[in-house]
C-alpha positions as CSV (number, residue, x, y, z in Angstrom):
1,M,141.9,200.7,-34.4
2,K,141.5,197.3,-36.1
3,L,142.5,193.9,-34.8
4,E,144.5,193.3,-38.0
5,E,146.7,196.3,-37.2
6,I,147.5,195.1,-33.7
7,I,148.4,191.7,-35.0
8,N,150.7,193.1,-37.6
9,K,152.6,195.3,-35.0
10,I,153.8,192.2,-33.1
11,Q,157.5,191.8,-33.8
12,P,159.9,188.8,-33.1
13,L,162.1,189.3,-30.1
14,D,165.4,191.2,-30.5
15,E,168.1,188.5,-31.0
16,V,171.0,190.9,-30.6
17,A,169.7,192.1,-27.1
18,M,169.2,188.5,-26.1
19,Q,172.7,187.5,-27.1
20,A,174.1,190.4,-25.2
21,A,172.1,189.5,-22.1
22,Q,173.3,185.9,-22.4
23,G,176.9,187.1,-22.7
24,R,176.6,189.1,-19.5
25,Q,174.9,186.2,-17.7
26,N,177.9,184.0,-18.6
27,M,180.4,186.6,-17.1
28,L,178.5,187.1,-13.8
29,T,180.1,185.7,-10.6
30,K,178.4,182.3,-10.5
31,P,178.7,179.1,-12.4
32,Q,177.0,179.5,-15.8
33,G,173.3,178.6,-15.8
34,S,173.3,178.3,-12.0
35,L,170.4,180.7,-11.6
36,G,168.3,178.6,-14.0
37,R,164.9,180.1,-14.9
38,L,165.9,183.5,-13.6
39,E,168.7,183.6,-16.2
40,E,166.3,182.5,-19.0
41,L,163.8,185.1,-17.9
42,S,166.3,187.9,-18.0
43,I,167.3,187.0,-21.5
44,Q,163.6,186.7,-22.7
45,L,162.9,190.2,-21.1
46,A,166.0,191.6,-22.9
47,G,164.6,190.4,-26.2
48,I,161.1,191.8,-25.5
49,Q,162.3,195.2,-24.2
50,R,164.9,195.2,-27.0
51,K,167.8,196.2,-24.7
52,P,170.7,194.1,-23.3
53,I,169.8,194.9,-19.7
54,P,166.0,195.0,-19.2
55,T,164.4,197.0,-16.4
56,I,161.1,196.6,-14.5
57,K,159.9,199.6,-12.6
58,D,156.3,200.2,-13.6
59,K,154.3,197.1,-12.8
60,V,150.7,196.8,-13.7
61,I,148.1,194.1,-13.1
62,V,144.9,194.3,-15.2
63,T,142.0,192.5,-13.4
64,M,139.0,192.1,-15.7
65,A,135.5,191.0,-14.5
66,G,132.6,189.4,-16.4
67,D,129.6,187.2,-15.8
68,H,128.6,183.9,-17.6
69,G,125.3,182.6,-18.7
70,V,126.5,179.1,-18.2
71,V,126.1,179.5,-14.4
72,A,122.5,178.5,-15.1
73,E,123.8,175.0,-15.5
74,G,125.0,174.8,-11.9
75,V,128.7,174.9,-12.6
76,S,129.9,177.1,-9.7
77,A,130.0,176.7,-5.9
78,F,129.3,180.5,-5.6
79,P,126.3,182.6,-6.7
80,Q,126.6,185.1,-9.5
81,E,126.2,188.2,-7.2
82,V,129.7,187.4,-5.9
83,T,131.2,188.9,-9.1
84,P,130.1,192.5,-8.5
85,Q,130.8,192.1,-4.7
86,M,134.4,191.0,-5.4
87,V,134.9,193.9,-7.9
88,M,133.9,196.3,-5.0
89,N,136.4,194.4,-2.8
90,F,139.1,195.0,-5.4
91,L,138.2,198.7,-5.5
92,N,138.3,199.0,-1.7
93,G,141.7,197.3,-1.5
94,G,140.6,194.3,0.5
95,A,141.2,191.3,-1.8
96,A,144.1,188.9,-2.1
97,I,145.2,190.7,-5.3
98,N,145.3,194.0,-3.6
99,V,147.6,192.6,-0.8
100,L,150.0,190.9,-3.3
101,A,150.0,193.9,-5.7
102,R,151.0,196.2,-2.8
103,H,153.6,193.6,-1.7
104,V,155.3,193.7,-5.1
105,G,154.6,197.4,-5.8
106,A,152.2,197.0,-8.7
107,R,149.2,199.1,-9.5
108,I,145.9,197.3,-10.2
109,V,143.6,198.3,-13.0
110,V,140.0,196.9,-12.5
111,V,137.8,196.6,-15.6
112,D,134.1,195.7,-15.9
113,M,134.1,193.8,-19.2
114,G,130.6,192.2,-18.7
115,V,129.4,192.0,-15.2
116,A,125.6,191.2,-15.1
117,S,124.8,194.3,-12.9
118,D,125.7,198.0,-13.1
119,F,128.1,199.8,-10.8
120,E,127.9,203.3,-9.3
121,P,130.6,205.4,-11.0
122,H,134.0,204.8,-9.2
123,P,137.2,206.7,-10.1
124,S,139.2,203.4,-10.1
125,L,136.8,201.3,-12.2
126,I,137.1,201.2,-15.9
127,I,133.8,200.4,-17.7
128,K,134.2,198.5,-21.0
129,K,131.0,196.4,-20.6
130,V,130.2,194.5,-23.7
131,A,126.9,193.2,-22.3
132,K,125.5,192.1,-19.0
133,G,127.1,188.7,-19.0
134,T,127.4,186.2,-21.8
135,A,124.6,183.9,-23.0
136,N,124.5,180.3,-21.9
137,M,127.1,178.6,-24.1
138,A,125.6,175.1,-23.3
139,Q,122.6,176.2,-25.4
140,G,124.2,178.5,-28.1
141,A,127.0,180.9,-28.7
142,A,128.3,182.8,-25.6
143,M,128.5,186.0,-27.7
144,T,128.5,187.3,-31.3
145,R,131.7,187.5,-33.3
146,A,131.3,191.3,-33.2
147,Q,131.1,191.2,-29.4
148,A,134.2,189.0,-29.2
149,E,136.1,191.5,-31.3
150,Q,134.8,194.4,-29.2
151,A,136.0,192.7,-26.0
152,I,139.5,192.1,-27.5
153,L,139.8,195.7,-28.7
154,A,138.6,197.0,-25.3
155,G,141.5,195.1,-23.7
156,V,143.9,196.6,-26.2
157,E,142.6,200.1,-25.3
158,V,143.1,199.4,-21.6
159,V,146.7,198.3,-21.9
160,E,147.6,201.1,-24.3
161,A,146.3,203.7,-21.9
162,E,148.4,202.1,-19.1
163,I,151.5,202.1,-21.3
164,K,151.1,205.9,-21.7
165,R,151.1,206.1,-17.9
166,G,154.3,204.0,-17.7
167,L,154.4,200.2,-17.9
168,D,157.4,197.8,-18.0
169,I,155.4,194.6,-17.5
170,V,151.7,193.8,-17.4
171,G,150.0,190.9,-15.5
172,T,146.6,189.4,-16.2
173,G,143.9,188.8,-13.6
174,D,140.2,187.8,-13.7
175,M,137.0,187.8,-11.7
176,G,133.9,186.1,-12.9
177,I,131.7,183.4,-11.2
178,G,131.6,180.4,-13.5
179,N,134.6,181.4,-15.6
180,T,136.6,178.2,-15.2
181,T,133.8,176.6,-17.4
182,P,134.3,178.7,-20.5
183,S,138.1,178.5,-19.9
184,A,137.9,174.7,-19.9
185,A,135.8,174.9,-23.1
186,I,138.4,177.1,-24.8
187,A,141.2,174.7,-23.8
188,A,139.2,171.7,-25.0
189,A,138.4,173.4,-28.3
190,L,142.0,174.4,-29.0
191,T,143.9,171.3,-27.6
192,G,141.4,168.7,-28.7
193,E,141.5,167.1,-25.2
194,S,138.3,165.8,-23.6
195,P,136.5,168.2,-21.3
196,A,136.7,165.6,-18.5
197,K,140.5,165.9,-18.6
198,I,140.5,169.7,-18.5
199,A,137.5,170.8,-16.3
200,G,138.4,171.0,-12.6
201,R,136.6,172.1,-9.5
202,G,137.1,175.8,-9.9
203,T,136.0,177.6,-6.8
204,G,135.4,174.2,-5.2
205,V,132.3,172.4,-6.7
206,D,131.4,169.0,-5.3
207,D,131.4,165.8,-7.4
208,E,127.9,166.5,-8.7
209,G,128.9,170.0,-9.6
210,L,131.9,168.8,-11.5
211,K,129.7,166.4,-13.5
212,R,127.4,169.3,-14.4
213,K,130.4,171.3,-15.4
214,V,131.9,168.7,-17.7
215,S,128.5,168.1,-19.2
216,A,128.0,171.8,-19.8
217,V,131.4,172.0,-21.6
218,E,130.7,168.9,-23.7
219,R,127.3,170.4,-24.8
220,A,128.8,173.8,-25.5
221,L,131.4,172.1,-27.9
222,V,128.7,170.0,-29.6
223,V,126.1,172.8,-30.0
224,N,128.6,175.5,-31.1
225,K,131.4,173.6,-32.9
226,P,134.1,176.2,-32.3
227,N,136.7,176.3,-35.0
228,P,140.2,175.7,-33.4
229,K,141.9,177.4,-36.4
230,D,139.9,180.6,-35.6
231,G,140.6,182.1,-32.2
232,L,137.9,184.7,-32.5
233,D,135.3,182.0,-33.3
234,V,136.4,180.0,-30.2
235,L,136.1,183.1,-28.0
236,A,132.7,184.0,-29.5
237,K,131.2,180.6,-29.1
238,V,132.5,179.4,-25.7
239,G,134.4,182.3,-24.2
240,G,133.7,185.2,-21.8
241,F,133.9,189.0,-22.0
242,E,136.7,189.2,-19.4
243,I,138.6,186.4,-21.2
244,G,138.3,188.3,-24.5
245,G,139.4,191.5,-22.7
246,L,142.5,189.8,-21.3
247,A,143.3,188.4,-24.7
248,G,143.3,192.0,-25.9
249,V,145.6,193.1,-23.1
250,I,148.0,190.4,-24.2
251,L,147.8,191.3,-27.9
252,G,148.1,195.0,-27.1
253,A,151.1,194.5,-24.8
254,A,152.9,192.4,-27.4
255,A,152.2,194.9,-30.1
256,N,153.9,197.5,-28.0
257,G,156.9,195.4,-27.0
258,K,155.8,194.7,-23.4
259,P,156.1,191.4,-21.5
260,V,153.0,189.7,-20.2
261,M,152.9,187.7,-16.9
262,V,150.1,185.2,-17.2
263,D,148.1,184.1,-14.2
264,G,146.3,180.8,-13.8
265,F,143.6,178.8,-15.6
266,I,141.4,181.7,-16.9
267,S,144.3,184.0,-17.8
268,T,145.9,181.0,-19.6
269,A,142.7,180.5,-21.6
270,A,142.9,184.1,-22.6
271,A,146.6,183.6,-23.6
272,M,145.5,180.6,-25.8
273,I,142.9,182.8,-27.5
274,A,145.6,185.5,-28.1
275,V,148.1,182.9,-29.5
276,A,145.4,181.4,-31.7
277,I,144.7,184.8,-33.2
278,A,148.4,185.9,-33.4
279,P,151.0,183.1,-32.9
280,A,153.8,185.7,-32.6
281,V,152.4,186.7,-29.2
282,R,153.8,183.5,-27.6
283,A,157.3,184.9,-27.3
284,Y,156.0,187.7,-25.1
285,L,154.3,185.4,-22.6
286,I,155.6,184.3,-19.2
287,S,153.6,181.8,-17.2
288,A,153.6,182.8,-13.5
289,H,152.5,179.5,-12.1
290,R,150.9,176.1,-12.6
291,S,147.5,176.3,-11.0
292,K,145.8,173.6,-9.0
293,E,143.1,173.3,-11.8
294,I,143.7,169.9,-13.4
295,G,143.7,171.0,-17.0
296,H,146.1,173.9,-16.5
297,G,149.2,171.7,-17.4
298,I,147.6,170.7,-20.7
299,M,147.0,174.3,-21.5
300,L,150.6,175.3,-20.7
301,D,151.9,172.4,-22.8
302,W,149.9,173.7,-25.7
303,L,151.3,177.2,-25.3
304,K,154.8,175.7,-24.8
305,L,155.2,177.6,-21.6
306,K,157.1,176.6,-18.5
307,P,155.6,178.1,-15.3
308,L,157.8,179.8,-12.8
309,F,156.4,178.1,-9.7
310,D,153.7,175.8,-8.4
311,L,152.0,176.9,-5.1
312,D,148.7,175.1,-5.6
313,L,147.0,178.4,-6.3
314,R,143.5,178.5,-7.7
315,L,142.2,181.9,-6.9
316,G,142.8,184.0,-10.1
317,E,142.4,187.8,-9.7
318,G,146.1,188.1,-10.8
319,T,147.4,186.7,-7.5
320,G,150.0,184.4,-9.2
321,T,150.8,187.2,-11.6
322,A,151.9,189.5,-8.8
323,L,154.4,187.0,-7.4
324,G,155.6,186.2,-11.0
325,I,156.2,189.9,-11.6
326,S,158.4,190.0,-8.5
327,M,160.5,187.1,-10.0
328,A,160.8,188.9,-13.3
329,E,162.0,192.0,-11.5
330,A,164.5,189.9,-9.6
331,A,165.8,188.4,-12.9
332,C,166.4,191.9,-14.3
333,K,168.2,193.0,-11.1
334,I,170.5,190.0,-11.2
335,L,171.6,190.9,-14.7
336,S,172.1,194.6,-14.0
337,E,173.4,194.6,-10.4
338,M,175.6,191.4,-10.1
339,A,179.3,191.9,-10.6
340,T,181.1,190.1,-13.4
341,F,184.2,188.0,-12.6
342,G,186.3,190.8,-14.0
343,E,184.7,193.5,-12.0
344,A,184.8,191.5,-8.7
345,G,188.3,190.2,-9.2
346,V,187.0,186.7,-8.8
347,S,188.8,183.9,-10.6
348,D,186.7,182.2,-13.3
349,K,186.9,178.4,-13.7
350,E,190.0,177.3,-15.5
């Protein structure tokens, strides 16, 4: 499987299905447009699924983990050993993402894309490890171009395996101490905004930590000169293995006509890489929420995405995704289960 083949498989949305969904929305027992974003969402999902009444039954959240050499610059409030510890927490069902995935009836797929330590074999852990963490991007490229492509293709493989098991929507989630720093670097490289405008406090660094973080992003951009017209170059120079894997999940889902619910800051950086590589992907993206990270709004503007909600979330893992998937399911149910004026015998407006 080659990246080029995946990119070429991504089709525009089905306009006929979208028009049919819009037509039905206009006949449902409510003032037209009164369900706002839920109406828009049902129409987008109709176009993605290529059917007038989309359905969401099989819900999947892919949570990918990786470590980052840039933690050597003091950019995180937590030590690196938290990455594998949290992966074990996911596998044991004890993390926020497990709670929210159970709440919305989604299954979680946990993937080691590049954690700096090895795991004992576990039936629920998929190993796609590219390397034991990235190199320190403040001193040179985070990874090679070949590794960047390997990470993306691994993500495609993960989502295609899940599609075979049954998948109507996929959500993105991440785990990786230090990963808001490469995400900020990706956003700065692609938007042209200053790192100071994009880098936030992540897991909660203090003022000194924030200065170190902004400085690390600035140095990474100067040392590596990522090319904003080449998504793979940006990923290789200032990205992360889990970010590349999530970009692959997004590309693979779009290539197979599946909608993608995008989580917060890190997932949005992955979506930016995916769109930089294949602009047609954008139509398949739904932004779950606006994160508390300061630069997230700039990233969403670049992607031309309007988030479904804003709850001041800044956890990652796919937590916002889970709630977003529940809204997407609600949007589909409104379209399929609500009565039309004609069916209900309700008078339409004059």
